[in-house]
C-alpha positions, 0 to 999 in steps of 0.5 A, a space after each residue: 695131399 693126405 688131407 684132401 684124400 681124407 676129406 674125399 673119403 669122409 665125404 664118400 663113406 661117412 656123408 654118403 655123397 656121390 663122386 660127381 658131387 664131391 668133384 663139383 664141391 672140391 672143383 676137381 675132376 670126377 676121375 680124380 675122386 674115383 682114383 682116390 676112392 678105388 685105393 680104399 678097400 671099402 669102395 667096391 663093397 660100398 659101391 655094390 650096396 649103393 647100386 642095390 639100393 638105387 635098383 630097389 628105389 627105381 623098382 619102387 618108383 616104377 611100381 608107384 608110377 604104374 599104380 598112379 597111372 592105372 588109378 588115373 585111367 580107371 578114374 577116367 573110365 569111371 567118369 566116362 561110364 557115368 557120363 554115358 549112363 547119364 546120357 542114356 538115362 536122359 534119352 530113355 526118359 525123353 523117349 518114354 514120355 507120353 507127350 510129344 518129344 521136342 525138336 531139340 530133344 530129338 536132335 540131342 538124341 540123334 546128333 549125327 543126323 544134324 549139322 549146324 548151319 552157322 549162317 542161319 543159326 540152326 541145325 539142319 537134317 542131313 537129307 542123304 540119310 532119308 527123312 520121314 515126314 515126322 522128322 524136322 528138317 531144321 531146328 532153330 537155336 535161340 
C-alpha cells in the first residue's frame, strides 16, 4: 500500500502528470488517486500553480487564435480589394478606348443586364431593363 502511494506521489509531484493520467496508467479510479494526493500537504499549492499555468496557457492560445484569424481575414480582404481594383482598371481601360467596345467586353462590364441562355449558348439582354439601340440584344459565346 505504501509503495503504491509513493508511486502516485512521484508521478504527480515529480513527473507532473495529471490525476486522470495516473489513474489510467495504474488502472484505478481517479477518486482514489485524488484521495491519496489530498493527504499530502503539497497538493493544494501544486494544484493552484498548475491551474494558474493552465489559465496563462489558455489566454496565450486564445490570443494566438485571434491573431491568426485576424491575419487570415485581413489577407482575404486584401485579396478581394486587389481583385476589385484589377476589375476596375480593366473596365476603365476598355471604356476609355477610342475604338468601339466589343460586345463581350460590354457584357463583362454590365453583367447584371445579361442572362445566359443554355439552349442557344448565348447571353441575352434582360428586356425589362429597357435597351437602347446600341446595346446588343444577345451575345454569342463561341
